[in-house]
C-alpha positions as CSV (number, residue, x, y, z in Angstrom):
1,M,0.0,0.0,0.0
2,F,2.8,2.5,0.9
3,A,4.7,1.6,-2.3
4,A,1.6,2.4,-4.3
5,I,1.4,5.9,-2.7
6,G,5.0,6.5,-3.6
7,E,4.2,5.7,-7.2
8,L,1.6,8.4,-7.6
9,G,4.1,11.0,-8.9
10,S,5.3,8.6,-11.6
11,D,1.7,7.6,-12.4
12,F,0.8,11.3,-12.9
13,D,3.8,11.8,-15.3
14,R,2.8,8.7,-17.3
15,L,-0.8,10.0,-17.6
16,I,0.2,13.3,-19.2
17,P,0.9,11.9,-22.7
18,E,-2.0,9.4,-22.2
19,R,-4.4,12.3,-21.8
20,V,-3.8,13.5,-25.3
21,A,-3.3,10.0,-26.9
22,V,-7.0,9.9,-27.9
23,Q,-6.5,12.9,-30.1
24,R,-3.4,11.4,-31.8
25,A,-5.0,8.0,-32.3
26,T,-8.1,9.3,-34.0
27,A,-6.4,11.9,-36.2
28,G,-5.3,9.4,-38.8
29,G,-8.5,7.4,-38.9
30,P,-11.1,7.5,-41.7
31,K,-13.4,10.6,-41.9
32,V,-16.9,9.8,-41.0
33,S,-19.6,12.4,-41.8
34,G,-22.9,12.9,-40.0
35,S,-21.5,12.4,-36.5
36,S,-23.9,13.8,-34.0
37,E,-21.3,14.4,-31.2
38,R,-18.1,16.4,-31.3
39,P,-15.0,14.3,-30.6
40,C,-13.4,14.7,-27.2
41,P,-9.9,16.0,-27.6
42,I,-8.6,14.3,-24.5
43,S,-8.9,11.0,-22.7
44,L,-11.5,11.6,-20.0
45,A,-10.3,8.6,-18.0
46,A,-6.8,9.9,-17.8
47,D,-7.8,13.5,-17.2
48,T,-10.2,12.6,-14.4
49,L,-7.6,10.4,-12.8
50,M,-5.0,13.1,-12.9
51,T,-7.4,15.5,-11.2
52,D,-8.2,12.9,-8.6
53,I,-4.5,12.3,-7.9
54,D,-3.9,16.0,-7.5
55,D,-6.9,16.6,-5.3
56,E,-6.3,13.6,-3.0
57,T,-2.6,14.1,-2.5
58,M,-3.1,17.8,-1.9
59,R,-5.9,17.1,0.6
60,W,-3.7,15.0,2.8
61,A,-0.4,16.8,2.3
62,L,-2.1,20.1,3.5
63,R,-3.4,18.3,6.6
64,I,0.1,17.0,7.4
65,T,1.9,20.3,6.8
66,K,-1.0,22.3,8.3
67,G,-1.4,24.5,5.2
68,D,2.2,25.1,3.9
69,P,2.1,26.6,0.4
70,L,2.4,24.2,-2.5
71,P,3.4,24.9,-6.1
72,T,0.7,26.2,-8.5
73,D,1.8,24.0,-11.4
74,Q,-0.2,20.8,-11.1
75,Q,2.6,18.4,-11.9
76,Q,5.0,20.0,-9.5
77,R,2.3,20.1,-6.8
78,V,1.6,16.4,-7.2
79,H,5.3,15.6,-6.9
80,R,5.7,17.8,-3.8
81,C,2.6,16.3,-2.2
82,V,3.7,12.8,-2.9
83,A,7.1,13.6,-1.3
84,I,5.4,15.1,1.8
85,L,3.2,12.0,2.1
86,G,6.1,9.6,1.6
87,A,8.1,11.3,4.3
88,N,5.1,11.3,6.7
89,L,3.4,7.9,6.1
90,G,3.2,7.2,9.9
91,T,1.7,10.6,10.5
92,L,-0.8,10.0,7.7
93,V,-2.0,6.6,8.9
94,D,-2.3,7.9,12.5
95,M,-4.6,10.9,11.6
96,P,-7.9,10.9,13.4
97,K,-11.3,11.1,11.7
98,R,-11.8,14.4,9.9
99,T,-14.8,15.7,7.9
100,V,-13.7,16.4,4.3
101,P,-15.7,17.8,1.3
102,H,-16.7,15.2,-1.3
103,W,-18.7,15.2,-4.5
104,F,-21.4,12.5,-4.6
105,P,-23.0,11.4,-7.9
106,Y,-26.7,11.5,-8.5
107,P,-28.0,8.3,-10.0
108,D,-29.4,10.2,-13.1
109,G,-26.2,12.3,-13.6
110,G,-24.6,15.3,-12.0
111,D,-23.1,15.6,-8.6
112,W,-23.9,17.1,-5.2
113,D,-21.5,18.6,-2.7
114,G,-21.4,16.7,0.6
115,R,-19.2,15.8,3.5
116,M,-17.7,12.5,4.6
117,E,-15.6,11.4,7.5
118,L,-12.2,9.9,6.8
119,D,-9.2,9.0,9.0
120,G,-5.6,8.3,8.1
121,V,-6.2,4.7,7.2
122,D,-9.0,5.7,4.8
123,A,-6.6,8.3,3.3
124,A,-3.9,5.7,2.7
125,L,-6.4,3.3,1.1
126,R,-7.8,6.0,-1.1
127,L,-4.3,7.0,-2.3
128,A,-3.3,3.4,-2.9
129,R,-6.5,2.9,-5.0
130,L,-5.5,5.8,-7.2
131,H,-2.3,3.9,-8.1
132,D,-4.4,0.9,-9.0
133,R,-6.6,3.0,-11.2
134,A,-3.5,4.5,-12.9
135,V,-2.2,1.0,-13.7
136,S,-5.6,0.1,-15.2
137,V,-5.9,3.4,-17.2
138,L,-2.3,3.1,-18.5
139,G,-2.9,-0.6,-19.4
140,L,0.1,-1.7,-17.3
141,A,-1.7,-4.6,-15.6
142,E,-0.7,-7.8,-17.3
143,T,-2.9,-10.8,-17.0
144,K,-0.9,-13.7,-15.5
145,Y,-1.5,-17.0,-17.2
146,E,-0.6,-20.5,-16.0
147,W,0.1,-23.4,-18.2
148,L,-2.3,-26.3,-17.8
149,R,-1.2,-30.0,-17.9
150,E,-4.1,-31.0,-20.1
151,P,-3.4,-30.9,-23.9
152,C,-5.7,-29.0,-26.2
153,H,-8.5,-31.3,-27.3
154,V,-8.5,-29.7,-30.8
155,C,-4.8,-29.7,-31.7
156,G,-3.3,-32.0,-29.1
157,H,-0.5,-29.7,-28.0
158,K,0.2,-28.9,-24.4
159,T,-0.1,-25.2,-25.0
160,V,-3.2,-24.4,-22.9
161,T,-3.2,-21.5,-20.5
162,A,-5.7,-20.2,-18.0
163,S,-5.9,-17.1,-15.7
164,L,-7.4,-16.4,-12.3
165,E,-8.5,-12.9,-13.5
166,E,-10.6,-14.1,-16.4
167,P,-12.8,-17.2,-16.9
168,L,-11.2,-18.2,-20.2
169,V,-8.9,-21.0,-21.3
170,K,-6.7,-20.4,-24.3
171,C,-4.7,-22.6,-26.5
172,R,-1.5,-20.8,-27.6
173,H,-1.0,-23.1,-30.6
174,C,-4.4,-23.3,-32.4
175,L,-5.7,-20.0,-30.8
176,N,-9.0,-21.5,-29.7
177,V,-10.7,-20.0,-26.6
178,W,-13.2,-21.6,-24.3
179,H,-14.9,-20.7,-21.0
180,Q,-13.3,-22.7,-18.2
181,D,-16.5,-24.7,-17.6
182,E,-16.8,-25.6,-21.2
183,F,-13.1,-26.6,-21.4
184,T,-13.5,-28.8,-18.3
185,R,-16.6,-30.5,-19.9
186,L,-14.8,-31.1,-23.2
187,N,-11.6,-32.5,-21.5
188,N,-13.4,-34.8,-19.0
189,P,-13.5,-38.3,-20.4
190,L,-16.3,-39.4,-18.1
191,A,-18.5,-36.5,-19.2
192,V,-17.9,-37.3,-22.9
193,A,-18.7,-41.0,-22.3
194,A,-22.0,-40.3,-20.6
């Protein structure tokens, strides 16, 4: 959890080019006429996450430093806040419950301004979740596959993999994909005989 908090500055830096990647990716695509919506020039997922990282690190850094001034540049401010948090992790976790402002979403869209109570453990968990979100938005999370002992029932090669993160079984040789339940049924000799 603490290592994830220390990565937020690097996450923010990696999100900067990702924020405008949408514009670059669609610029060379085919022209489509009659579109009812204007294209969004930035990646909203990256931009929202960058704002959340800035807000959350600043919220807790200001409480630790009791309001010391921070840089006005967003990137410098995030790095300064992450440095403050990294040097004061014990202080952060030991913080008592505090009422903090928070935007809550309406079910039909929009937000309303409210308050919530958070302590230092809540703060550390919220900051660590921001790193997890950054890994997801940046596409850095790699699915871990394990090789199965059973051969593929289509090609006969022992090149079958499965993952705990997704319910699919894949053959790396013939490129067939099955749901885990279907693969178990197809490879069970007793089920086939019945």
